[in-house]
C-alpha positions in Angstrom: 0.0 0.0 0.0 2.8 2.4 0.9 4.8 1.5 -2.2 1.7 2.1 -4.4 1.1 5.5 -2.7 4.8 6.4 -3.3 4.6 5.4 -6.9 1.4 7.5 -7.5 3.1 10.4 -5.8 6.2 10.1 -7.9 4.0 9.9 -11.1 2.2 13.1 -10.1 5.5 14.8 -9.5 6.7 13.8 -13.0 3.5 15.0 -14.6 3.7 18.3 -12.8 7.3 18.6 -13.8 6.4 18.1 -17.5 3.8 20.9 -17.2 6.2 23.2 -15.5 9.0 22.6 -18.1 6.6 23.2 -21.0 5.1 26.4 -19.3 8.5 27.8 -18.5 9.8 27.0 -22.0 6.8 28.9 -23.5 7.5 31.9 -21.4 11.3 31.9 -22.2 10.8 31.5 -25.9 8.1 34.1 -26.6 9.5 36.6 -24.1 12.9 36.4 -25.8 11.2 37.0 -29.2 9.3 40.0 -27.9 12.4 41.5 -26.3 14.4 40.9 -29.5 11.7 42.5 -31.6 11.9 45.7 -29.6 15.5 46.1 -31.0 14.5 44.9 -34.4 11.8 47.5 -34.8 13.8 50.3 -33.2 13.8 53.3 -35.5 11.4 51.6 -38.0 7.7 51.3 -38.5 6.1 48.2 -37.1 5.0 45.7 -39.7 3.9 42.3 -38.4 4.6 40.7 -41.8 8.3 41.4 -41.2 8.3 39.8 -37.8 9.9 36.6 -39.1 11.4 34.6 -36.3 14.5 33.9 -38.3 15.1 37.6 -38.9 14.7 38.4 -35.2 17.4 35.8 -34.5 19.7 37.0 -37.3 22.8 39.0 -36.4 22.5 40.5 -39.9 18.9 41.6 -39.7 18.8 42.3 -36.0 22.4 43.0 -34.9 21.4 44.5 -31.5 18.8 42.1 -30.4 19.5 38.8 -32.1 21.4 37.4 -29.1 18.3 37.6 -26.9 16.2 35.5 -29.3 19.1 33.1 -29.9 19.6 32.6 -26.2 15.9 32.2 -25.7 15.7 29.4 -28.3 18.7 27.6 -26.7 17.2 27.8 -23.2 13.9 26.6 -24.6 15.5 23.5 -25.9 17.3 22.9 -22.6 14.2 23.3 -20.5 12.2 21.0 -22.8 14.8 18.2 -22.8 13.6 16.5 -19.6 10.0 16.2 -21.0 11.3 13.8 -23.6 12.0 11.2 -20.9 8.9 11.9 -19.0 6.5 11.7 -22.0 8.2 8.4 -22.9 7.8 6.9 -19.4 4.1 7.8 -19.4 3.4 6.4 -22.9 5.6 3.4 -23.3 3.0 1.1 -21.7 0.7 1.9 -24.5 3.2 1.1 -27.3 6.9 0.7 -26.8 7.5 1.1 -30.6 5.5 4.3 -31.1 6.5 5.9 -27.9 10.1 5.3 -28.9 9.5 6.9 -32.3 7.8 9.8 -30.6 10.8 10.1 -28.3 13.3 10.1 -31.1 11.3 12.7 -33.1 10.9 15.0 -30.1 14.6 14.6 -29.2 15.6 15.6 -32.8 13.3 18.6 -32.6 14.8 19.7 -29.3 18.3 19.1 -30.8 17.2 21.3 -33.7 16.4 24.2 -31.3 19.8 23.9 -29.7 21.5 23.9 -33.1 19.6 27.0 -34.2 20.2 28.9 -30.9 23.9 28.0 -30.7 24.8 28.6 -34.4 22.8 31.7 -35.0 25.6 34.0 -33.8 27.8 32.5 -36.5 26.0 33.4 -39.8 28.7 32.1 -42.1 28.3 28.6 -40.7 24.5 28.8 -40.0 23.0 30.6 -43.0 23.8 27.8 -45.5 21.9 25.2 -43.4 19.3 27.5 -41.8 16.3 26.5 -43.9 16.9 22.7 -43.7 17.5 22.9 -40.0 14.5 25.0 -39.3 12.2 22.7 -41.3 13.7 19.6 -39.8 13.1 21.0 -36.3 9.5 21.9 -37.0 8.8 18.6 -38.8 10.4 16.6 -35.9 8.4 18.3 -33.2 5.1 18.2 -35.1 5.7 14.5 -35.9 6.3 13.7 -32.2 3.1 15.6 -31.2 1.2 13.6 -33.9 2.5 10.3 -32.4 1.8 11.4 -28.8 -1.7 12.5 -29.8 -2.4 9.2 -31.4 -1.1 7.2 -28.4 -3.1 9.2 -25.9 -6.2 9.0 -28.1 -5.8 5.2 -28.2 -5.4 5.1 -24.4 -8.3 7.4 -23.5 -10.9 6.2 -26.1 -12.0 3.2 -23.9 -12.3 5.6 -20.9 -13.8 8.6 -22.6 -15.0 8.2 -26.2 -15.6 11.9 -26.7 -12.1 12.8 -25.5 -10.6 10.0 -27.6 -12.4 11.2 -30.8 -11.4 14.8 -30.1 -7.8 13.7 -29.9 -8.2 11.8 -33.2 -9.4 15.1 -34.8 -6.6 17.0 -33.3 -4.2 14.4 -34.5 -5.6 14.6 -38.1 -5.1 18.4 -38.0 -1.5 17.9 -36.9 -1.1 15.4 -39.7 -2.3 18.1 -42.2 0.3 20.5 -40.7 3.0 17.9 -41.2 2.1 17.4 -44.8 2.0 21.2 -45.3 5.5 21.5 -43.9 6.8 18.9 -46.3 5.0 20.7 -49.2 6.4 24.1 -48.2 10.0 22.7 -47.9 9.7 21.3 -51.4 8.1 24.5 -52.8 10.8 27.2 -52.7 9.5 30.7 -53.1 6.1 30.0 -51.7 6.4 32.8 -49.1 6.0 36.0 -51.1 4.1 38.1 -48.5 1.7 39.1 -51.2 -1.3 37.5 -49.4 -2.1 36.3 -45.9 -1.5 32.6 -46.7 1.9 33.4 -48.2 3.2 35.4 -45.2 6.1 33.6 -43.6 5.8 35.4 -40.3 2.2 34.4 -39.8 3.0 30.7 -40.5 6.0 30.7 -38.2 4.2 32.3 -35.3 1.0 30.2 -35.7 3.1 27.0 -35.9 5.0 27.9 -32.7 1.7 28.8 -30.9 0.0 25.6 -32.1 3.0 23.5 -30.9 2.9 24.9 -27.4 -0.9 24.6 -27.2 -0.8 20.9 -28.2 2.0 20.2 -25.7 0.1 21.8 -22.8 -3.1 20.1 -23.8 -1.5 16.7 -24.1 0.2 17.2 -20.7 -3.0 18.1 -19.0 -4.8 15.0 -20.5 -1.9 12.8 -19.5 -2.4 13.9 -15.9 -5.9 12.5 -16.0 -5.3 9.1 -17.5 
């Protein structure tokens, strides 16, 4: 009885730690971008279409504020790192194979954030690989969320069919995002900023926001199953 109680307590601690890490990473990432943008727009008219995250982190485009965004991205990856293990420990009972795939994908995504943050101050080394690394990072994280979403949907369906079906729908949406990312990578010159749908800044910010919303949502659901 005591051992079971201690195990339950340890599990709650792990779940709360995941939520804390994700919440803190969100705060650090977006705060660093906002602070960086204050330097980026210093002396120029604000235009949300030019608020491209890559430019905010660029020492060429934002020489006075890029280091804040780069540091924020690096810290975000470091803070998120423990959640990889904790997600895996919660989901491996459902499927060792798919939880491992999710862990690998999420780990690669976090590694991508570290590469981006650490190499940004060195444009000669980073600029040639910037686009592939950025896409690989987003694709890896979105893929891990899709896998996690599917596993949690499978786990919760027998307990709560409405929640399970809702997670299936959320998973299908994330699948469409993943397909869109591959399409955009294979379609150079798509972002012309001529229309809303071809605005790079909008896509980047919405993608980042959707990722954090999904991570928070999945963490909250995991705490209940």
